[in-house]
Each structure stands twice: as C-alpha cells, then as structure tokens.
C-alpha positions in Angstrom: 133.4 94.0 164.4 134.7 93.0 161.1 132.4 90.5 159.3 129.4 88.6 160.6 129.8 84.9 159.9 127.2 82.2 159.8 128.8 80.7 162.9 128.4 84.0 164.8 124.7 83.9 164.0 124.4 80.3 165.0 126.0 81.0 168.4 123.7 83.9 168.9 120.7 81.8 167.9 121.7 79.0 170.3 122.1 81.5 173.2 118.7 82.7 172.7 117.2 79.2 172.0 116.2 79.9 168.3 116.5 77.0 165.8 118.0 78.2 162.5 118.8 76.4 159.4 122.1 76.9 157.5 120.3 78.9 154.9 118.6 81.1 157.5 122.0 81.6 159.4 123.6 82.7 156.1 120.8 85.1 155.2 120.9 86.7 158.7 124.7 86.9 158.6 124.4 89.0 155.4 121.7 91.2 156.8 123.6 91.9 160.0 126.7 92.6 158.0 124.8 95.1 155.9 123.3 96.7 159.0 126.6 97.1 160.7 128.2 98.6 157.5 125.3 101.2 157.3 125.7 102.0 160.9 129.5 102.8 160.4 128.4 105.1 157.6 126.4 107.0 160.0 129.5 107.6 162.2 130.9 109.7 159.3 128.2 112.4 159.6 129.1 115.8 161.1 126.7 116.2 164.0 128.3 119.1 165.7 125.3 121.4 165.2 122.6 118.8 166.0 120.9 119.1 169.3 120.8 115.8 171.2 117.3 114.4 171.7 115.7 111.7 173.7 112.7 111.4 171.4 112.2 111.9 167.7 108.9 113.8 168.2 108.6 116.9 170.4 106.2 116.0 173.0 104.1 118.7 174.8 101.5 118.5 177.4 98.2 119.1 175.6 96.0 118.8 178.7 94.0 121.7 180.0 94.7 123.5 183.2 93.3 121.9 186.2 90.8 124.5 187.3 88.2 123.9 190.1 84.6 124.5 188.9 81.1 123.8 190.1 80.0 120.1 190.0 76.6 118.6 190.5 75.1 118.7 193.9 74.5 115.6 196.0 70.9 115.9 195.5 71.3 115.9 191.7 73.6 112.8 191.9 71.1 111.0 193.8 68.1 112.1 191.9 68.0 108.9 189.6 69.3 106.5 192.2 67.1 103.4 192.5 67.6 103.4 196.2 69.2 105.9 198.7 69.6 106.3 202.3 71.0 109.3 204.4 72.3 111.0 201.4 74.1 108.0 199.9 73.6 105.4 197.2 72.0 102.2 198.7 73.2 98.9 197.2 72.5 95.3 198.1 74.8 93.9 200.6 77.4 91.3 199.1 78.5 90.1 202.6 76.6 88.2 205.0 
C-alpha cells in the first residue's frame, strides 16, 4: 500500500460504522501511514537466526504434580454439619 489517504480512512470508518470528522480522518491517515512505514522497516531486519515463537513470554506449567494423598474422612467432613442422615449432609428440600 502506498499512502493512506483521508478518503481511505473515511471508507474504513463507514464500513465499521464510525463517524469521523475531516480532522480525525486526516489524523488517522497520518498515523496509519507512519505505522505502515515502520512495519516496512521491520521487513529489512535479518531474522535468519531468530527462532519463531507463538508467544513473547516462555510459558511453563508451574502446577504441582497431581499425587494422591490422604483426605479427611467422611466422619470428619460431617462432624460440624448442622444436620446429617445416613452419612450424608441433610439439607432442606427445595421441591415439593
């Protein structure tokens, strides 16, 4: 793309239903032109020895291993229950 014009910006703004004044369209045309020029400069860099990445930060799993261990017993779980029946928590019925 050569130069971003005010008309280009207005077409894009119309397509996405954004109202822009002439001053705003002119400002965005300049900003987009600068962004495109800077992007073209990046194409000049030698990236032969650069490993491609999908993320800028190396992500590692920091969670502990999932190992089985002793949990509380059923009696301990029910010890402070306000009401229990046949080894289960007893709650008020919500259906008739």
